[in-house]
N, C-alpha and C positions, 0 to 999 in steps of 0.2 A: 320799247313799248311804253306808252304813257300809263300813268297810274289808273286813270279812268278806264282805259282799255284792258288793263290787267284785272281790275275788279269786276268790270261789266263788259265783257267781250261783245263787240258789235255783232258777231256772227252767231251768237246764241242767245237764248232767253235766260234772264236772271230773275228768279223768284225770291222775293224778300218776305220772310215771315215776321209779321209785325205784332204778333200776339202779346209779347212782353211789354209793349208800349201802348199802342193804340188799343189793343185788346183788353188792357187792364183799366181803361178809363172809368168804367161804370160798374166794376164787379163789386159784389157785396162782401166778399172775403178776399184778402190779399194772399197770394201764395207765399210760402216761406222762401228765403234766399236759397236754401238747399233745393227746394222744388224747382225754382227758376233755373238753377244750374243744371239739374237733371234734365229739365225741359230742353235746354240748349244742347247738352251732350247727346241726348237720345235723338234729337232731330238731326244733329250733325252726323250721327251714325247712320241715319236714314238717307243722308246725301244732301241735306240742306246746308247752304254755305253763307247765306245773307240773313242777318238777324237784326231787327230793330229791338234794342235791349232796354229802352227806357228813356227818361227825360231828366235833364238837369234843371229841374224846377224846384221851388222851395219845398223842402221835405215836410214842413208843417202843413202845407196845403195839399201836397200830393205824396202822402206816405207810401203809396205803392211803389215809388221810385227811390226810396231812401237808400236802397242797396244797389243802385245802378252801377257804381264802380266795381262791385263784386261781379256783376253779370258781364260788364265790359271785359274784366280780366279773364273770366271764364271763356268768352269767345276768343280773346286774343291768344289763349293758350292752345287753341285748336288749329292745326296747320291748314291754311287756305280759307279759314273762316273770316268773315267780315262783319264787324259790329257797327251799328248806326244808332245815334242817340239824338234826341231833340234838345235844342237850346234856343231860347228866345230873347236873351239879353246878354249884355257883356259879362255879367257875373256867371251866367250859365255857360257861356262860351269858354271862359277861363277855366271853369271846372271840367268841361268836356276836354279841353286841350290837355289839362293836367292828367286826365284819366288815360290818355293815349288812344281813345276810341278812333276807329278807322274812318268814320264819316259823321259829320254834324249836319243835322237837318234843321231848317227853319221854315217859317210859314209866312206867306203874304196872302191876305184875303182878296178874293176877286171883286168884292164890292166895298165901297167906302162905308156903307152902313154896317156891314158885318165887322169890318176892321175896327170901327169905333166901339161897337158893342162888345166885341170879343177881346180886343187887345188895348182898347182905350188910346188908340193912336191912328193916324192917317196911313193910307197905303204908301204915300211918299216917305213917311217916316219909317215904315217897315222896310222899304227899299234901302234907305240910308243905313238902317241897322244891319241889313244884309251886306252892304258894302263894307261896313266896319268889321263884320264877321270874317269876310274874305281877307281883309287886311291883317287881322289877327292870325288867321290860318297861314298866310304867307310869311309871317314873322315867327311862326312856331317851328320847333325842330323837326317834328314828324309830318307836318303838313297833311292833315286829314282831308278827305274829299268834303265838299260842301254842296248840299242840294237845297233847293228852295221849292216847297210845295205851294201851288196856288190853290188854297182851300175855296170851297163853294164854286169851283170853276164851271160846274155844269148845272147850277141852280143854287139859289141862296135861300136860307130859311127865313130871311127878313124881306128881301126884295122879290123873291120868286125867280123869274127868268134872268139870265145873265148873258150879256152880249158877248159872243165869241171873240169879236174884234178887241174887246177890252181885255179879255184873258190873254190874247196873243200879245197885246201891248205890254202886259205885265211879264209875260214870258221873256220878251225882248229886254225889258228893264232888268230882270233878274240875271240874265246872261251877261248883260253889260256891267252889272255889279261885280261879276267875277266868279259866279257859281260854276261848279263842274257840270251840273245838269239840273233840269227843272222837272218837277212833278205836277201832274194834272190830277186834282182830287175831286171826285164826286162825293163830297163830304156827307151829304144828306140823302144820297141815293135817288136823286131826281131824274136822272137821264135814262135814255134808252139807247139801243145800239146805233141808230142813225146819228144821233147827236154826238155820241162818243167817237164814232168813226170820223165824222167831219172835223171835230176839234183835234183829234189825234193826228189826222193827216196834215192839217195846217201847222200844228205845233212841231211835228217831226221835220217838216220842210223848213220852218223858221229856224230850228235849232241846228240844222246842218249836221256837222260831225258829232255834236254832243247828243247824248241820248235823252229820251223823254221817258219818265216813269209814270205809270198809270196806277192811281190809288182809288179803288172802288169800294163802295158800301152796298150791301145787298138789301137795303131797306124795303124796296118794292119788288124784290125777287129778280132783278135784272143784272145782278153782278156777273154771272158767268157769261151771259149773252153779251154784256158790255165788254168783258175781257176778250172775248173772241173777236169782237169788232176792232178793238185796239190792236190786237195782234195782227189782224189783216191789214192794218194801216201803218205798220212798221214799228209799233212800240215793242221794246225788247226788255223792259224792266217793269215788273208788275208786283203789286203788294197783295198780300192776303194774310189772314190770321187763322191759326189752328182752331178748328171747330167753329169758325165764324165768330169768335169772340170780338167784343167791342161794341161800338155804338156811340154816336155823337150826342152830347148833352142837349144839342139844339134840335134833335129829331126824336121826339117821343115815340116809343114803339119800334125804333130801329133795331134790327137784328144783328148789327155789327158789320164787320168787314166781309168781303167776299171770302168764302171758305177756302183755306189754303189747299186742303186735300183735293177739293174739286178743281181748283185752279191747276194743280199739277196734272190731274187727269185730262183736263181740257188741252193743256199744252202737248201732252204726249199724243192725244188723239188727233191733233192737228200736225203732228210730225216734228214737234220741237222737243228735242231731248233735254230732259231736266236733270238727269243723274240721280233722281230721288226715288227711293224704294217706297211705294205707296203703302204696302202692308206694314212696314216698320214705322212709317209716318203716322198712320192711323193708330198704331199701338201707343203713341205718345199721348193720346187723348186720356189715357188712364191717369196721368198726373193731374190733368185738369179736373177730372171727376173726383179725385181724392182731395185735392186742395180747395176746390170751389164747387162743392156738391149742389149748390143752389143755382148755378149758372146753366142755362140751356146751351147745349152744343148742337150745331147744325152740320149738314153735309150729306149729300146724296151718296157719295162713294162709301163713306163710313157706314151708312145705313144699309145699303144694298150689297156692298162688297164689289170687288173687281169682276168684270165679265169673265166667264170661263175661258181659259186659254190665253188671257191677256198677259203681257209682260209686266213684271213688277216695276221695272225701271229701265231706262235706256242706258 
């Protein structure tokens, strides 16, 4: 069995909780390292197995990730758990490799305008950087997975509409660079189900045996509808954050990522076993309320509870 198939089995849905990275981008107060570790352990006890744990970015600029190595180690100590961390340059990749994290994520912008504004480099330069990342992975002892997310893939905060053909060209370029799989990100929550379905269908076909990850933001309330559309078109890796934490700096008023608890409920309602106990998962929100009392937490399942007689987990 290949490593990608071991971590992300094609026959089932894999849900990745990204609250510890994407969810902490805009928070007013940073959770303590102990709280982050409890967050991971309690979600693990609820059945979560895929955790985006932080970023290997300069600690001076991104203090919320100064303890990323500690969180990586916490995930690594849990049998069957898989940690993911963001790294955007060679320094960050070296640090990620030294940490032993199971997967390194990188980003390529869907539009040239956003790439220049956000990363101060062209998309072709970002692809070259991705190829170098894959070379470094291949030369490392533990060979983590590498994924590339196409940010602004369903609408750009600078240019507006994004040509799906251009996104697919970038997906192909990322795969050619050597990544294990590609993510499609609705970074600013512009899309609706029809748009998500069409792009997911095309990306899944293009990727062949490699999976496609769908990363959705709920800026305009379309997150769960878009996730359902992606599932219907063959996506089997989806991201969400506990309580809907997060929000892109380029989308004022964004309410963050699709709510992880609601994403679990959606998958179970569509017949996809997640192995996650929703009551235990909802209870983890206590840590967020204690550590970040000023942050709004979202989610229909947490607000209304599970339907009478429904199973807690598959």
